N, C-alpha and C positions, 0 to 999 in steps of 0.2 A: 727696099720698100719706099714708096713715095710719101711725101709728107702729108698728102690728104688722107691716106689710109692710116697713117699713125694717129691723126687727130680723131678719126671716127672710133678707133679702138679705145682711146683715153676717154672719150665720151661715155661709150657704153659701160666700161668698167666703173667710171665714177658714178654713173646713174644706179648701178646694181648696189653699191655700197650705201648710197642715200636711201634707196627703198628698203634694204635689209635693216638699217638703223630704224626706220620708222614703223616697222612691224611689230604689233603687240606681243608681249611675253607674259604667260601664265605664271602667277606666283607659285613657288615650290609647294606651299602648304595648301593648295587648292587642287593639286593633281589627284585624279580618281584612282584608287588602288585596283589591282587585279581582282576580279571576282573570286571569293572563296566560299567553301560551304557555310562558314559562319556568317558571312556578310551578304550572302546572295539574297536578292529581294524578289525572286520570282514567286508568283502566286502558288500556293499549295494546290495539288490535284484535288478533283472532287472526292476521290476516295480518301485521301488524307483528311480532308475537312470532315466527312461523314464519321470517320473513326474517332477524331478528336472530339467531335460534337455528340457523339452517341455512346457513352459508356454503357457497359452491359450490367444490367441489374438482375440478380438472381434471388429469388425467394425459395426457401427450402422447406422441408417438412415441419420444421419448428417454428416457422414464421420469420426467420432470420432474413434480413434483406442485405446482400453483399453486393458491392459495386466494384467492377473490375474496369479498368480504363481500355484494356484490350482482352481478346479472349485468352484465357489461361493456356499456356504452351506446355507446362509440365504438371500433369494431373496424376495424383497417386490415389488409389483406392486401397483402404486399410481396414483391419478389424474383423471381428466375427462376422459371419453370415455374408461373406463376400459373393458367394454364388448368386444371390439375389440382385446384387448390384452390377456385377461385372457384365452379365449377359445383357442388361438394360442398357448400360453404357455402350456396349458395342453395337447397339441397334443405330447408333449415330456414327457416320463414316468418319468423322473428325476424331474419333477415339483411336484409331489405328496410329495416328500421328502423335496425339497429344497425351496419350497415357504413357507414363513412364514406369509405373509399378502397379501391380495388381495382386489379389489373393492367388495363392496356389490352389487351385480347385480341382477336385476329382472325386468321382464316385465309382472309381474302379476301371474307367475306360479312357482316362487322360483328360487333358484340359481343352475345352471347346474352343479357347481363344487360339489354339495352334491351327485349328481347322480355317478360321475366318480372318486371321490377322497375318498378313505377310511379313510384319515387323515384330511378330511375337518373340522371337529370339532375342531381340534388343531390349525387351522389357525385364524388369526386376520382379521376381516373384516373391511375395512376402507371406509369411505364415500367419494364422490368426492371432498368434501371441507376440508378433513383432511390436516392439514398444515405440514410444514416441521419439526417442533420439535417433534411431536408425531411419526413421520416416523422414525427419527433418533433414538428415545427411543427404537425402536425395534431392534437396533444394526444390521442393514442389511450389508451384504458384497456388495450389489449392489441394485439400485432402477431402475425399469423399468416404462417407461411412454411414452406417446404420444410425438412426436417431436414438436407439437405446443405448449407444455407447457415449452419448453427449456428456453426461455427468463425470465420467472418469476420463476415459482415453481421449475423447474429443477435447475436453477441457484442457488437458495437458499439452495438446499441440496448439490449441488457440492461445494459451498463456505465453507460448514461445513465439507468437506473432504470425502464425500461418493461419489463414482462413480455412474453415471446415464447413462444408455442405452436408447436410443431414437428409437421408432418404428413409422412407418407411417400406415401401413396395411389399406390403403385407396382404392388402385386400385389393379387389378390383378398383375400387373408388381411390385408394391411395395410388395405386398404379397410374391411373389417369393424372392424378396431380403432380407425381414425381416425373412423369414423362415431360410435363411442362417445364419443371426445373431443370431437367437435363437440356432440353431445347434452349433455355436461356443461357445455361453455361457453355454450351457449344456454339451459341449464337446462331442457331439453326432452328427457330420456332416453327418453320414449315415442316421440317422433318417430324418434329414433336406431334404436330397436328395430325400427319399422316399416319403415325403409329397409334395415336388415340382413336382415330376413326377406324382402323382396322380392328382394334380390340373392342370397341364399343359395337360395330356391326356384327361381329362374330358372337359376342356375348348376348346382345339382345335378340340374335337369331334364335339362340338356344331358350332363353328365359321366356320370349314371347310364346313359345310353344309349350312349355312346361307349367307356366303360372296359372294357366286356366284348367289344369288337371284337378281332379277331385282327390281327396285323400285315399279313396278306395282304388284309384288308378295308379297310386304311387307305391312301388315296392319298399319293403322294410330293408335298409341297406346297412351293412356293417363294414366299415373300413378299418383295416388293421396294418399297422407297421410292424414289419418282421425284422428283428435284429438279432445278430449272433456275435457275441463278444465273449472270448476266453472259454469258448465250448458252451456257453450258456445261452439259450434262445429265449426271446421275449416277445409277446404280441402287445401292442399298445393302440389306444384310441386317442384321437386329437381333442384339443378343447373345443367348445361349440364356437368360439369367436375365430377359430383358425380358418385359413383358406380351404383346407381339405373338407370341413364340414360345409362350408359355403358351396363348394363344388358339387356335393351330393345333393343339397337342397336345390340349388339352381338346375340341376340335371333331371329333377323330378323324382327324387327318391326321399325317404324318411330315415334319418340317422336314428339307429335303434339305441345308441349310447347317450341320447341326450338327457336321460334322466339319471345317469350315473354321476356320482360325486367325482368331479375331474380336478386336476391340478392345473398348473400354469403351463405345462407341456404335456408331452405324451404320457398317458396314464396307462400303466400295465393292467392287463386283465388275464384271468385264467381261463382254461378250458370250459369250466364249470359255467362261467358266466357267459361265454360264447355260445354253449349249448342252450343256456337258458334264454338268450335273446331269439334264438331260432329265426335268424333273419332269412329273408327271401333271396338276397344276393350277399356275396362276400367278396370284398376286394382287398388284395394284398399288396402292400407297397414294400419294397426292399431297396434301400439306397445303396448298400455296399455288398449286396448278395445278389446272385442271378436270380431274378423274380421267377423265370419260367421253372428253374430247378426247385425253388421254394414252394410254388404252387404244385408241382408235380409230386413233391415229397409230402405234401399235406393230403394230396388225393389219395396216396397210397397208406396214409396212416389210418389204422382201423377205428380209432376215435373219431376222426374227422369223416370217415365214410358214413357215419351214423347221422351226420348233420343233413337236413333236408336240402340246404342249398348245394351241397356237394352232390348229392344224390340226382339232383335236377340239373346238373351242369352249370351251375351259377356261381362257381368259384373262378374268379378272374385275377390275373396278375396285372397291376396297374403299369401301363406302358412308359417307355423312356427311350432316350438314345444316350447321349452323353450323361445326361441327367434325367431324373425321374420327372414325369409331367404333372405330379400332384403338388409340387412345391410353389411358393410364390416367386419362382423364376419366371422369365419371360414365356415359358412353355406351359404356364397354367392354362392358357386358353386352349391349347390342344388337349389337356387333361379334361377341361370342361366339355369339349365337343365329344370326345371319346367316351366320357362317362355317361353323358346323355343318350349316346347310341346304344349303350348296354342297358341302362335303366328304362329307357323307353324305345325299344327297338323298332316298334311300329311307327312311331312319330317321326323317328329319324332314319327310316329305311334308306333313304337316298344318300345318306352321309358316307362319304368315302374318307376314311381318316388319313390314309397315305397321301391322298390328293390334297387334303386340307394341310397335312404336315409339309408337303412340298411348297405349297402357297405361303405357309408360315416362314420357312427358311429363306424363301425368295423376298418376302415382303420385309423381313427384319434385318437379313445379313446378305441380301443379294446374291444368294446361292442359286445357280441356274439348275436345270433338271439333271444335267449329267454329273454335276458335283453332288447334288442331292443322292442320286443313285449310288455314287461311289462312297461318299463320306457318311451318309445317315442310314440308308436302307439296310446295309449289312449289319449294324449294330442295333437296329431297333428290338427292343425287347417288350415282354408282355403280350397280352392277348389284342394284337393290332389287326389281325385277319378277320 
């Protein structure tokens, strides 16, 4: 290697050392750490911002205002009269995922929840007498029950730190208000408004045509609850404030039992009283008996054959499917329309109750025509034809 080439190599190496020594070096304590979940500074998504900024406020039947930072994911329904609550809850699609426990409800044909909830087998069924401790063991975010249970059962659960939402669901007016509450709970107010509009339209369609009737145009109606326990049968009439009486009045009928001294629940009546009323129409409700068999048996009874309503073919079995349509269950609107078609057959001559029932199950539970034909039509009871 010649001398000139060696000199050039030495100059290049020397220059590299000098430049390296002159380069600035960051102090060790100013180095940025690798991003982690705890230290990441990225902005939250719009959805996260909305959820954090908009907690859910729920106002229940007792005027309680409860605030949830996020929609409750573990909802338990408990206590007596669960039928009236569960079917209203299931009118919201979120219930299938978020309900973890509900009342074991049957009136002889099984639990309707099995028909409409694909996750029903994953849910815990509770009896009407299940206490607070087993309920709390389910780790609920919130418990739903009837407002009549607030002072005892509800208080026990609230005292243990679990929020309770109370519903009434006893009258058409309470139904509208309580649907709003459920819409708040499931963070789906739009669905609540859809349901309320359906009930309002159907109810007003009936009452708008019956409220102008004169007293002479209204039949005198007797509505009786038939029960058989331990071989003993009983017939009872409802209080004047109960939904069953309201349905008769809204349908254009006159309740013949309105002058009777009534108790806080169903009041038993004997045949002598039934005969003395001499009603134009008689409707039989049977929750745990086959209503068609009950009415057929009454028609064959020699005492009942002496009644004018029976002689004129005006003895009817109140219809139902899994549950009777007279109760403050979601089905009360079907009972209202059916009853109007019987008390005022000329006014409601165009009403097709099976068509209305198909619309009901589609509107509330998303049941299409084929499912309605398969699941509901075969078990329809009472005088629906």
